[in-house]
SESEMAR-151677 format. One record per residue (C-alpha): residue number from 1; x, y, z. Coordinates in steps of 0.001 Angstrom, whole numbers, padded with zeros to 6 digits. Example, Ala and Ser with C-alpha at 12.3 -4.5 7.8 and 13.67 -1.06 7.14 Angstrom:
<rodren><pos>1</pos><c1>012300</c1><c2>-004500</c2><c3>007800</c3></rodren>
<rodren><pos>2</pos><c1>013670</c1><c2>-001060</c2><c3>007140</c3></rodren>
END
This chain:
<rodren><pos>1</pos><c1>037343</c1><c2>-019685</c2><c3>017803</c3></rodren>
<rodren><pos>2</pos><c1>037690</c1><c2>-015895</c2><c3>017787</c3></rodren>
<rodren><pos>3</pos><c1>039931</c1><c2>-015954</c2><c3>020864</c3></rodren>
<rodren><pos>4</pos><c1>042656</c1><c2>-017657</c2><c3>018848</c3></rodren>
<rodren><pos>5</pos><c1>042739</c1><c2>-014932</c2><c3>016191</c3></rodren>
<rodren><pos>6</pos><c1>044735</c1><c2>-011725</c2><c3>016325</c3></rodren>
<rodren><pos>7</pos><c1>042722</c1><c2>-008582</c2><c3>017054</c3></rodren>
<rodren><pos>8</pos><c1>042730</c1><c2>-007285</c2><c3>013438</c3></rodren>
<rodren><pos>9</pos><c1>041662</c1><c2>-010678</c2><c3>012125</c3></rodren>
<rodren><pos>10</pos><c1>038957</c1><c2>-010995</c2><c3>014763</c3></rodren>
<rodren><pos>11</pos><c1>037582</c1><c2>-007565</c2><c3>013848</c3></rodren>
<rodren><pos>12</pos><c1>037634</c1><c2>-008504</c2><c3>010194</c3></rodren>
<rodren><pos>13</pos><c1>035724</c1><c2>-011704</c2><c3>010865</c3></rodren>
<rodren><pos>14</pos><c1>033147</c1><c2>-009802</c2><c3>012965</c3></rodren>
<rodren><pos>15</pos><c1>032788</c1><c2>-007136</c2><c3>010281</c3></rodren>
<rodren><pos>16</pos><c1>031749</c1><c2>-009622</c2><c3>007590</c3></rodren>
<rodren><pos>17</pos><c1>028236</c1><c2>-010307</c2><c3>008926</c3></rodren>
<rodren><pos>18</pos><c1>027775</c1><c2>-006616</c2><c3>009792</c3></rodren>
<rodren><pos>19</pos><c1>028626</c1><c2>-005578</c2><c3>006246</c3></rodren>
<rodren><pos>20</pos><c1>026354</c1><c2>-008300</c2><c3>004885</c3></rodren>
<rodren><pos>21</pos><c1>023539</c1><c2>-007093</c2><c3>007128</c3></rodren>
<rodren><pos>22</pos><c1>024011</c1><c2>-003481</c2><c3>006022</c3></rodren>
<rodren><pos>23</pos><c1>024087</c1><c2>-004527</c2><c3>002375</c3></rodren>
<rodren><pos>24</pos><c1>020868</c1><c2>-006462</c2><c3>002859</c3></rodren>
<rodren><pos>25</pos><c1>019252</c1><c2>-003430</c2><c3>004522</c3></rodren>
<rodren><pos>26</pos><c1>020317</c1><c2>-001124</c2><c3>001695</c3></rodren>
<rodren><pos>27</pos><c1>018962</c1><c2>-003309</c2><c3>-001086</c3></rodren>
<rodren><pos>28</pos><c1>016024</c1><c2>-005050</c2><c3>000624</c3></rodren>
<rodren><pos>29</pos><c1>012556</c1><c2>-003777</c2><c3>-000381</c3></rodren>
<rodren><pos>30</pos><c1>010911</c1><c2>-001603</c2><c3>002277</c3></rodren>
<rodren><pos>31</pos><c1>007194</c1><c2>-000897</c2><c3>002907</c3></rodren>
<rodren><pos>32</pos><c1>007372</c1><c2>002666</c2><c3>001591</c3></rodren>
<rodren><pos>33</pos><c1>006430</c1><c2>004601</c2><c3>-001531</c3></rodren>
<rodren><pos>34</pos><c1>008387</c1><c2>007549</c2><c3>-002881</c3></rodren>
<rodren><pos>35</pos><c1>006150</c1><c2>010284</c2><c3>-004261</c3></rodren>
<rodren><pos>36</pos><c1>006776</c1><c2>013367</c2><c3>-006385</c3></rodren>
<rodren><pos>37</pos><c1>004640</c1><c2>016165</c2><c3>-007900</c3></rodren>
<rodren><pos>38</pos><c1>002222</c1><c2>014689</c2><c3>-010422</c3></rodren>
<rodren><pos>39</pos><c1>000038</c1><c2>015954</c2><c3>-013229</c3></rodren>
<rodren><pos>40</pos><c1>-002498</c1><c2>018736</c2><c3>-012892</c3></rodren>
<rodren><pos>41</pos><c1>-005635</c1><c2>019157</c2><c3>-014984</c3></rodren>
<rodren><pos>42</pos><c1>-007892</c1><c2>022125</c2><c3>-015601</c3></rodren>
<rodren><pos>43</pos><c1>-011389</c1><c2>020886</c2><c3>-014771</c3></rodren>
<rodren><pos>44</pos><c1>-012887</c1><c2>023783</c2><c3>-016753</c3></rodren>
<rodren><pos>45</pos><c1>-011204</c1><c2>022525</c2><c3>-019916</c3></rodren>
<rodren><pos>46</pos><c1>-010370</c1><c2>019256</c2><c3>-021627</c3></rodren>
<rodren><pos>47</pos><c1>-008299</c1><c2>016273</c2><c3>-020605</c3></rodren>
<rodren><pos>48</pos><c1>-006897</c1><c2>014229</c2><c3>-023486</c3></rodren>
<rodren><pos>49</pos><c1>-009317</c1><c2>015898</c2><c3>-025874</c3></rodren>
<rodren><pos>50</pos><c1>-012423</c1><c2>015248</c2><c3>-023768</c3></rodren>
<rodren><pos>51</pos><c1>-014215</c1><c2>017909</c2><c3>-021670</c3></rodren>
<rodren><pos>52</pos><c1>-013716</c1><c2>017202</c2><c3>-017985</c3></rodren>
<rodren><pos>53</pos><c1>-017153</c1><c2>018605</c2><c3>-017095</c3></rodren>
<rodren><pos>54</pos><c1>-020200</c1><c2>018192</c2><c3>-019327</c3></rodren>
<rodren><pos>55</pos><c1>-023550</c1><c2>019591</c2><c3>-018188</c3></rodren>
<rodren><pos>56</pos><c1>-027037</c1><c2>019220</c2><c3>-019666</c3></rodren>
<rodren><pos>57</pos><c1>-030434</c1><c2>020428</c2><c3>-018482</c3></rodren>
<rodren><pos>58</pos><c1>-029274</c1><c2>023951</c2><c3>-017644</c3></rodren>
<rodren><pos>59</pos><c1>-027526</c1><c2>026873</c2><c3>-019386</c3></rodren>
<rodren><pos>60</pos><c1>-023752</c1><c2>026588</c2><c3>-019240</c3></rodren>
<rodren><pos>61</pos><c1>-021441</c1><c2>029607</c2><c3>-019053</c3></rodren>
<rodren><pos>62</pos><c1>-018304</c1><c2>030208</c2><c3>-021071</c3></rodren>
<rodren><pos>63</pos><c1>-015490</c1><c2>030461</c2><c3>-018548</c3></rodren>
<rodren><pos>64</pos><c1>-012029</c1><c2>031969</c2><c3>-018435</c3></rodren>
<rodren><pos>65</pos><c1>-009231</c1><c2>031158</c2><c3>-016058</c3></rodren>
<rodren><pos>66</pos><c1>-008396</c1><c2>027707</c2><c3>-014789</c3></rodren>
<rodren><pos>67</pos><c1>-009313</c1><c2>025448</c2><c3>-011888</c3></rodren>
<rodren><pos>68</pos><c1>-006550</c1><c2>022864</c2><c3>-011717</c3></rodren>
<rodren><pos>69</pos><c1>-006874</c1><c2>019668</c2><c3>-009722</c3></rodren>
<rodren><pos>70</pos><c1>-003511</c1><c2>018364</c2><c3>-008559</c3></rodren>
<rodren><pos>71</pos><c1>-001988</c1><c2>014930</c2><c3>-008040</c3></rodren>
<rodren><pos>72</pos><c1>001105</c1><c2>013167</c2><c3>-006811</c3></rodren>
<rodren><pos>73</pos><c1>002936</c1><c2>010359</c2><c3>-008588</c3></rodren>
<rodren><pos>74</pos><c1>004103</c1><c2>007526</c2><c3>-006345</c3></rodren>
<rodren><pos>75</pos><c1>006121</c1><c2>004387</c2><c3>-006927</c3></rodren>
<rodren><pos>76</pos><c1>003784</c1><c2>001509</c2><c3>-007705</c3></rodren>
<rodren><pos>77</pos><c1>002333</c1><c2>-000839</c2><c3>-005097</c3></rodren>
<rodren><pos>78</pos><c1>004582</c1><c2>-003634</c2><c3>-006340</c3></rodren>
<rodren><pos>79</pos><c1>007751</c1><c2>-001517</c2><c3>-006694</c3></rodren>
<rodren><pos>80</pos><c1>010850</c1><c2>-002387</c2><c3>-004670</c3></rodren>
<rodren><pos>81</pos><c1>011829</c1><c2>000675</c2><c3>-002624</c3></rodren>
<rodren><pos>82</pos><c1>015260</c1><c2>000300</c2><c3>-001013</c3></rodren>
<rodren><pos>83</pos><c1>016876</c1><c2>002093</c2><c3>001905</c3></rodren>
<rodren><pos>84</pos><c1>018836</c1><c2>004164</c2><c3>-000579</c3></rodren>
<rodren><pos>85</pos><c1>015614</c1><c2>005274</c2><c3>-002274</c3></rodren>
<rodren><pos>86</pos><c1>014134</c1><c2>006194</c2><c3>001106</c3></rodren>
<rodren><pos>87</pos><c1>017192</c1><c2>008225</c2><c3>002134</c3></rodren>
<rodren><pos>88</pos><c1>017290</c1><c2>010046</c2><c3>-001210</c3></rodren>
<rodren><pos>89</pos><c1>013603</c1><c2>010880</c2><c3>-000967</c3></rodren>
<rodren><pos>90</pos><c1>013839</c1><c2>011874</c2><c3>002679</c3></rodren>
<rodren><pos>91</pos><c1>016253</c1><c2>014730</c2><c3>001990</c3></rodren>
<rodren><pos>92</pos><c1>014793</c1><c2>015896</c2><c3>-001350</c3></rodren>
<rodren><pos>93</pos><c1>012332</c1><c2>018811</c2><c3>-001371</c3></rodren>
<rodren><pos>94</pos><c1>010573</c1><c2>017579</c2><c3>-004509</c3></rodren>
<rodren><pos>95</pos><c1>009966</c1><c2>014055</c2><c3>-003198</c3></rodren>
<rodren><pos>96</pos><c1>008352</c1><c2>012527</c2><c3>-000144</c3></rodren>
<rodren><pos>97</pos><c1>008637</c1><c2>009149</c2><c3>001534</c3></rodren>
<rodren><pos>98</pos><c1>005245</c1><c2>007804</c2><c3>002584</c3></rodren>
<rodren><pos>99</pos><c1>004170</c1><c2>004499</c2><c3>004165</c3></rodren>
<rodren><pos>100</pos><c1>002938</c1><c2>002331</c2><c3>001327</c3></rodren>
<rodren><pos>101</pos><c1>-000272</c1><c2>001584</c2><c3>003219</c3></rodren>
<rodren><pos>102</pos><c1>-001077</c1><c2>005317</c2><c3>003279</c3></rodren>
<rodren><pos>103</pos><c1>-000868</c1><c2>005426</c2><c3>-000523</c3></rodren>
<rodren><pos>104</pos><c1>-002320</c1><c2>002030</c2><c3>-001443</c3></rodren>
<rodren><pos>105</pos><c1>-004786</c1><c2>-000288</c2><c3>000307</c3></rodren>
<rodren><pos>106</pos><c1>-002854</c1><c2>-002943</c2><c3>002197</c3></rodren>
<rodren><pos>107</pos><c1>-002820</c1><c2>-006551</c2><c3>001065</c3></rodren>
<rodren><pos>108</pos><c1>-004387</c1><c2>-006069</c2><c3>-002369</c3></rodren>
<rodren><pos>109</pos><c1>-003085</c1><c2>-006969</c2><c3>-005808</c3></rodren>
<rodren><pos>110</pos><c1>-002150</c1><c2>-004254</c2><c3>-008303</c3></rodren>
<rodren><pos>111</pos><c1>-005375</c1><c2>-004913</c2><c3>-010207</c3></rodren>
<rodren><pos>112</pos><c1>-007478</c1><c2>-004635</c2><c3>-007047</c3></rodren>
<rodren><pos>113</pos><c1>-005765</c1><c2>-001396</c2><c3>-006082</c3></rodren>
<rodren><pos>114</pos><c1>-006411</c1><c2>000091</c2><c3>-009522</c3></rodren>
<rodren><pos>115</pos><c1>-010094</c1><c2>-000853</c2><c3>-009254</c3></rodren>
<rodren><pos>116</pos><c1>-010244</c1><c2>000613</c2><c3>-005747</c3></rodren>
<rodren><pos>117</pos><c1>-008752</c1><c2>003928</c2><c3>-006895</c3></rodren>
<rodren><pos>118</pos><c1>-011109</c1><c2>004061</c2><c3>-009867</c3></rodren>
<rodren><pos>119</pos><c1>-014072</c1><c2>003411</c2><c3>-007572</c3></rodren>
<rodren><pos>120</pos><c1>-012898</c1><c2>006163</c2><c3>-005204</c3></rodren>
<rodren><pos>121</pos><c1>-012673</c1><c2>008592</c2><c3>-008129</c3></rodren>
<rodren><pos>122</pos><c1>-016185</c1><c2>007695</c2><c3>-009307</c3></rodren>
<rodren><pos>123</pos><c1>-017607</c1><c2>008170</c2><c3>-005806</c3></rodren>
<rodren><pos>124</pos><c1>-015775</c1><c2>011486</c2><c3>-005545</c3></rodren>
<rodren><pos>125</pos><c1>-017247</c1><c2>012667</c2><c3>-008839</c3></rodren>
<rodren><pos>126</pos><c1>-020773</c1><c2>011713</c2><c3>-007814</c3></rodren>
<rodren><pos>127</pos><c1>-020411</c1><c2>013407</c2><c3>-004424</c3></rodren>
<rodren><pos>128</pos><c1>-018841</c1><c2>016516</c2><c3>-005964</c3></rodren>
<rodren><pos>129</pos><c1>-021785</c1><c2>016796</c2><c3>-008346</c3></rodren>
<rodren><pos>130</pos><c1>-024271</c1><c2>016386</c2><c3>-005513</c3></rodren>
<rodren><pos>131</pos><c1>-022504</c1><c2>019003</c2><c3>-003391</c3></rodren>
<rodren><pos>132</pos><c1>-022337</c1><c2>021552</c2><c3>-006237</c3></rodren>
<rodren><pos>133</pos><c1>-025970</c1><c2>021150</c2><c3>-007326</c3></rodren>
<rodren><pos>134</pos><c1>-027118</c1><c2>021324</c2><c3>-003711</c3></rodren>
<rodren><pos>135</pos><c1>-025109</c1><c2>024509</c2><c3>-003178</c3></rodren>
<rodren><pos>136</pos><c1>-026694</c1><c2>026057</c2><c3>-006279</c3></rodren>
<rodren><pos>137</pos><c1>-030190</c1><c2>024728</c2><c3>-005433</c3></rodren>
<rodren><pos>138</pos><c1>-030375</c1><c2>023205</c2><c3>-008900</c3></rodren>
<rodren><pos>139</pos><c1>-033152</c1><c2>020802</c2><c3>-009864</c3></rodren>
<rodren><pos>140</pos><c1>-032752</c1><c2>017078</c2><c3>-010398</c3></rodren>
<rodren><pos>141</pos><c1>-033027</c1><c2>017407</c2><c3>-014186</c3></rodren>
<rodren><pos>142</pos><c1>-029544</c1><c2>018945</c2><c3>-014368</c3></rodren>
<rodren><pos>143</pos><c1>-027135</c1><c2>016198</c2><c3>-015418</c3></rodren>
<rodren><pos>144</pos><c1>-023388</c1><c2>016386</c2><c3>-014932</c3></rodren>
<rodren><pos>145</pos><c1>-020769</c1><c2>014073</c2><c3>-016408</c3></rodren>
<rodren><pos>146</pos><c1>-017194</c1><c2>014168</c2><c3>-015162</c3></rodren>
<rodren><pos>147</pos><c1>-014328</c1><c2>012511</c2><c3>-017022</c3></rodren>
<rodren><pos>148</pos><c1>-010668</c1><c2>012539</c2><c3>-016064</c3></rodren>
<rodren><pos>149</pos><c1>-008386</c1><c2>009881</c2><c3>-017487</c3></rodren>
<rodren><pos>150</pos><c1>-005601</c1><c2>008113</c2><c3>-015585</c3></rodren>
<rodren><pos>151</pos><c1>-006386</c1><c2>009642</c2><c3>-012193</c3></rodren>
<rodren><pos>152</pos><c1>-007716</c1><c2>007784</c2><c3>-009163</c3></rodren>
<rodren><pos>153</pos><c1>-008746</c1><c2>008574</c2><c3>-005621</c3></rodren>
<rodren><pos>154</pos><c1>-011063</c1><c2>011165</c2><c3>-004064</c3></rodren>
<rodren><pos>155</pos><c1>-008834</c1><c2>014236</c2><c3>-003685</c3></rodren>
<rodren><pos>156</pos><c1>-010169</c1><c2>016155</c2><c3>-006721</c3></rodren>
<rodren><pos>157</pos><c1>-013657</c1><c2>016455</c2><c3>-005205</c3></rodren>
<rodren><pos>158</pos><c1>-013405</c1><c2>020137</c2><c3>-004229</c3></rodren>
<rodren><pos>159</pos><c1>-012115</c1><c2>021192</c2><c3>-007645</c3></rodren>
<rodren><pos>160</pos><c1>-014834</c1><c2>019225</c2><c3>-009444</c3></rodren>
<rodren><pos>161</pos><c1>-017493</c1><c2>020976</c2><c3>-007367</c3></rodren>
<rodren><pos>162</pos><c1>-015980</c1><c2>024406</c2><c3>-007994</c3></rodren>
<rodren><pos>163</pos><c1>-015823</c1><c2>023675</c2><c3>-011718</c3></rodren>
<rodren><pos>164</pos><c1>-019522</c1><c2>022814</c2><c3>-011800</c3></rodren>
<rodren><pos>165</pos><c1>-020375</c1><c2>025969</c2><c3>-009844</c3></rodren>
<rodren><pos>166</pos><c1>-018299</c1><c2>028118</c2><c3>-012210</c3></rodren>
<rodren><pos>167</pos><c1>-019880</c1><c2>026641</c2><c3>-015317</c3></rodren>
<rodren><pos>168</pos><c1>-023417</c1><c2>027095</c2><c3>-014009</c3></rodren>
<rodren><pos>169</pos><c1>-023247</c1><c2>030249</c2><c3>-011891</c3></rodren>
<rodren><pos>170</pos><c1>-019762</c1><c2>031767</c2><c3>-011969</c3></rodren>
<rodren><pos>171</pos><c1>-019294</c1><c2>034244</c2><c3>-009152</c3></rodren>
<rodren><pos>172</pos><c1>-023060</c1><c2>034729</c2><c3>-008904</c3></rodren>
<rodren><pos>173</pos><c1>-022877</c1><c2>038184</c2><c3>-010510</c3></rodren>
<rodren><pos>174</pos><c1>-022055</c1><c2>037368</c2><c3>-014113</c3></rodren>
<rodren><pos>175</pos><c1>-018298</c1><c2>036979</c2><c3>-013692</c3></rodren>
<rodren><pos>176</pos><c1>-015977</c1><c2>034009</c2><c3>-013503</c3></rodren>
<rodren><pos>177</pos><c1>-015367</c1><c2>032320</c2><c3>-010185</c3></rodren>
<rodren><pos>178</pos><c1>-011659</c1><c2>032272</c2><c3>-011022</c3></rodren>
<rodren><pos>179</pos><c1>-011478</c1><c2>035949</c2><c3>-011901</c3></rodren>
<rodren><pos>180</pos><c1>-009434</c1><c2>034809</c2><c3>-014895</c3></rodren>
<rodren><pos>181</pos><c1>-006711</c1><c2>033398</c2><c3>-012648</c3></rodren>
<rodren><pos>182</pos><c1>-004967</c1><c2>030039</c2><c3>-012742</c3></rodren>
<rodren><pos>183</pos><c1>-006209</c1><c2>028542</c2><c3>-009473</c3></rodren>
<rodren><pos>184</pos><c1>-005261</c1><c2>025094</c2><c3>-008222</c3></rodren>
<rodren><pos>185</pos><c1>-006149</c1><c2>023082</c2><c3>-005167</c3></rodren>
<rodren><pos>186</pos><c1>-006972</c1><c2>019789</c2><c3>-003562</c3></rodren>
<rodren><pos>187</pos><c1>-009425</c1><c2>018343</c2><c3>-001067</c3></rodren>
<rodren><pos>188</pos><c1>-012088</c1><c2>015706</c2><c3>-000765</c3></rodren>
<rodren><pos>189</pos><c1>-015706</c1><c2>016776</c2><c3>-000498</c3></rodren>
<rodren><pos>190</pos><c1>-018838</c1><c2>015227</c2><c3>000942</c3></rodren>
<rodren><pos>191</pos><c1>-022438</c1><c2>015676</c2><c3>-000169</c3></rodren>
<rodren><pos>192</pos><c1>-022922</c1><c2>018517</c2><c3>002324</c3></rodren>
<rodren><pos>193</pos><c1>-019987</c1><c2>020417</c2><c3>000850</c3></rodren>
<rodren><pos>194</pos><c1>-017515</c1><c2>019752</c2><c3>003657</c3></rodren>
<rodren><pos>195</pos><c1>-013883</c1><c2>019707</c2><c3>002512</c3></rodren>
<rodren><pos>196</pos><c1>-011636</c1><c2>016934</c2><c3>003810</c3></rodren>
<rodren><pos>197</pos><c1>-007876</c1><c2>016495</c2><c3>004111</c3></rodren>
<rodren><pos>198</pos><c1>-005760</c1><c2>014614</c2><c3>001572</c3></rodren>
<rodren><pos>199</pos><c1>-002168</c1><c2>013426</c2><c3>001292</c3></rodren>
<rodren><pos>200</pos><c1>000918</c1><c2>014862</c2><c3>-000370</c3></rodren>
<rodren><pos>201</pos><c1>-000137</c1><c2>018520</c2><c3>-000134</c3></rodren>
<rodren><pos>202</pos><c1>003407</c1><c2>019928</c2><c3>-000249</c3></rodren>
<rodren><pos>203</pos><c1>004067</c1><c2>018028</c2><c3>-003482</c3></rodren>
<rodren><pos>204</pos><c1>000767</c1><c2>019182</c2><c3>-004969</c3></rodren>
<rodren><pos>205</pos><c1>001646</c1><c2>022836</c2><c3>-004373</c3></rodren>
<rodren><pos>206</pos><c1>004831</c1><c2>022272</c2><c3>-006359</c3></rodren>
<rodren><pos>207</pos><c1>002871</c1><c2>020677</c2><c3>-009209</c3></rodren>
<rodren><pos>208</pos><c1>000432</c1><c2>023605</c2><c3>-009156</c3></rodren>
<rodren><pos>209</pos><c1>003130</c1><c2>026274</c2><c3>-009356</c3></rodren>
<rodren><pos>210</pos><c1>004988</c1><c2>024329</c2><c3>-012046</c3></rodren>
<rodren><pos>211</pos><c1>001830</c1><c2>024481</c2><c3>-014172</c3></rodren>
<rodren><pos>212</pos><c1>001267</c1><c2>028195</c2><c3>-013696</c3></rodren>
<rodren><pos>213</pos><c1>-001073</c1><c2>028455</c2><c3>-010699</c3></rodren>
<rodren><pos>214</pos><c1>-000817</c1><c2>031507</c2><c3>-008463</c3></rodren>
<rodren><pos>215</pos><c1>-003456</c1><c2>030481</c2><c3>-005896</c3></rodren>
<rodren><pos>216</pos><c1>-003840</c1><c2>027159</c2><c3>-004114</c3></rodren>
<rodren><pos>217</pos><c1>-006929</c1><c2>026034</c2><c3>-002189</c3></rodren>
<rodren><pos>218</pos><c1>-005889</c1><c2>023740</c2><c3>000653</c3></rodren>
<rodren><pos>219</pos><c1>-007907</c1><c2>021942</c2><c3>003331</c3></rodren>
<rodren><pos>220</pos><c1>-007481</c1><c2>024121</c2><c3>006426</c3></rodren>
<rodren><pos>221</pos><c1>-006195</c1><c2>021215</c2><c3>008520</c3></rodren>
<rodren><pos>222</pos><c1>-003200</c1><c2>020894</c2><c3>006162</c3></rodren>
<rodren><pos>223</pos><c1>-002017</c1><c2>024510</c2><c3>006161</c3></rodren>
<rodren><pos>224</pos><c1>001183</c1><c2>023676</c2><c3>008012</c3></rodren>
<rodren><pos>225</pos><c1>002176</c1><c2>020960</c2><c3>005557</c3></rodren>
<rodren><pos>226</pos><c1>001343</c1><c2>023187</c2><c3>002598</c3></rodren>
<rodren><pos>227</pos><c1>003535</c1><c2>025991</c2><c3>003948</c3></rodren>
<rodren><pos>228</pos><c1>006500</c1><c2>023698</c2><c3>004593</c3></rodren>
<rodren><pos>229</pos><c1>007747</c1><c2>023661</c2><c3>000993</c3></rodren>
<rodren><pos>230</pos><c1>005568</c1><c2>026418</c2><c3>-000504</c3></rodren>
<rodren><pos>231</pos><c1>006840</c1><c2>027526</c2><c3>-003916</c3></rodren>
<rodren><pos>232</pos><c1>007470</c1><c2>031231</c2><c3>-004396</c3></rodren>
<rodren><pos>233</pos><c1>004572</c1><c2>033031</c2><c3>-006041</c3></rodren>
<rodren><pos>234</pos><c1>001844</c1><c2>030663</c2><c3>-004816</c3></rodren>
<rodren><pos>235</pos><c1>-000787</c1><c2>032015</c2><c3>-002405</c3></rodren>
<rodren><pos>236</pos><c1>-002477</c1><c2>029586</c2><c3>-000016</c3></rodren>
<rodren><pos>237</pos><c1>-006183</c1><c2>029870</c2><c3>000794</c3></rodren>
<rodren><pos>238</pos><c1>-007431</c1><c2>027467</c2><c3>003487</c3></rodren>
<rodren><pos>239</pos><c1>-010945</c1><c2>026104</c2><c3>003068</c3></rodren>
<rodren><pos>240</pos><c1>-013306</c1><c2>023911</c2><c3>005063</c3></rodren>
<rodren><pos>241</pos><c1>-016360</c1><c2>023907</c2><c3>002798</c3></rodren>
<rodren><pos>242</pos><c1>-017485</c1><c2>024454</c2><c3>-000768</c3></rodren>
<rodren><pos>243</pos><c1>-019395</c1><c2>027587</c2><c3>000245</c3></rodren>
<rodren><pos>244</pos><c1>-016297</c1><c2>028929</c2><c3>001993</c3></rodren>
<rodren><pos>245</pos><c1>-014145</c1><c2>028233</c2><c3>-001061</c3></rodren>
<rodren><pos>246</pos><c1>-016601</c1><c2>030079</c2><c3>-003323</c3></rodren>
<rodren><pos>247</pos><c1>-016742</c1><c2>033043</c2><c3>-000924</c3></rodren>
<rodren><pos>248</pos><c1>-012950</c1><c2>033187</c2><c3>-000723</c3></rodren>
<rodren><pos>249</pos><c1>-012571</c1><c2>033227</c2><c3>-004518</c3></rodren>
<rodren><pos>250</pos><c1>-015237</c1><c2>035932</c2><c3>-004894</c3></rodren>
<rodren><pos>251</pos><c1>-013496</c1><c2>038032</c2><c3>-002236</c3></rodren>
<rodren><pos>252</pos><c1>-010137</c1><c2>037445</c2><c3>-003903</c3></rodren>
<rodren><pos>253</pos><c1>-011441</c1><c2>038745</c2><c3>-007223</c3></rodren>
<rodren><pos>254</pos><c1>-013158</c1><c2>041723</c2><c3>-005587</c3></rodren>
<rodren><pos>255</pos><c1>-009939</c1><c2>042657</c2><c3>-003791</c3></rodren>
<rodren><pos>256</pos><c1>-011862</c1><c2>043825</c2><c3>-000746</c3></rodren>
<rodren><pos>257</pos><c1>-010379</c1><c2>041577</c2><c3>001916</c3></rodren>
<rodren><pos>258</pos><c1>-012073</c1><c2>038667</c2><c3>003579</c3></rodren>
<rodren><pos>259</pos><c1>-009753</c1><c2>036163</c2><c3>001945</c3></rodren>
<rodren><pos>260</pos><c1>-008521</c1><c2>033651</c2><c3>004542</c3></rodren>
<rodren><pos>261</pos><c1>-004859</c1><c2>032701</c2><c3>004714</c3></rodren>
<rodren><pos>262</pos><c1>-002792</c1><c2>029965</c2><c3>006347</c3></rodren>
END
């Protein structure tokens, strides 16, 4: 049939399915999420009027400064992300395109994903408490309650542990672990105090600086990502353990060197 058409008409006929295919690609949902800097919360203070950290069974210090856990905000697991959304996010410095399965468990309903994230947060809080009390050699009668509304996942573990340490022991010499600074960070933590990598670090540094932080604690394995879009005025400190993070903050406040850098 095409051989009987003139060349311009033949090209026009051929172009129709190509254009239709491109239009479908542009508007069809893709298996990606688009993320941006999310909220931060000072674990030494309150979140929505409720203390983030409550401790009983041991004397609790008054603290100054801030320890801010950081988050990213991603399009929902049931959101339709088009090729246009992906391209926009790909070239923006304040957004990131991530495989949906790296943000949300694959194959689950929205309700199941929300329960999963809440469970991961609860496990993270329990492990962070265990790591902090073990580091401080505290007895079993010390009880810690952690509450943080509307946040899921395990990436606040390091900051929870540091908050508990600051409230119970500070820098170990009567001062604040923060040195009065606004310090932010991210990282999972296990019961032995080992810090693990997380996702969206470059977006979390932006959220931290937006909310006034001047120092950011980052899992050492993610230094390169953190430096890629590092906001001006934010100092990176790589960490691999709770003990290392405490030592780095004490050294930072003392101003005597020994503070690691990416």
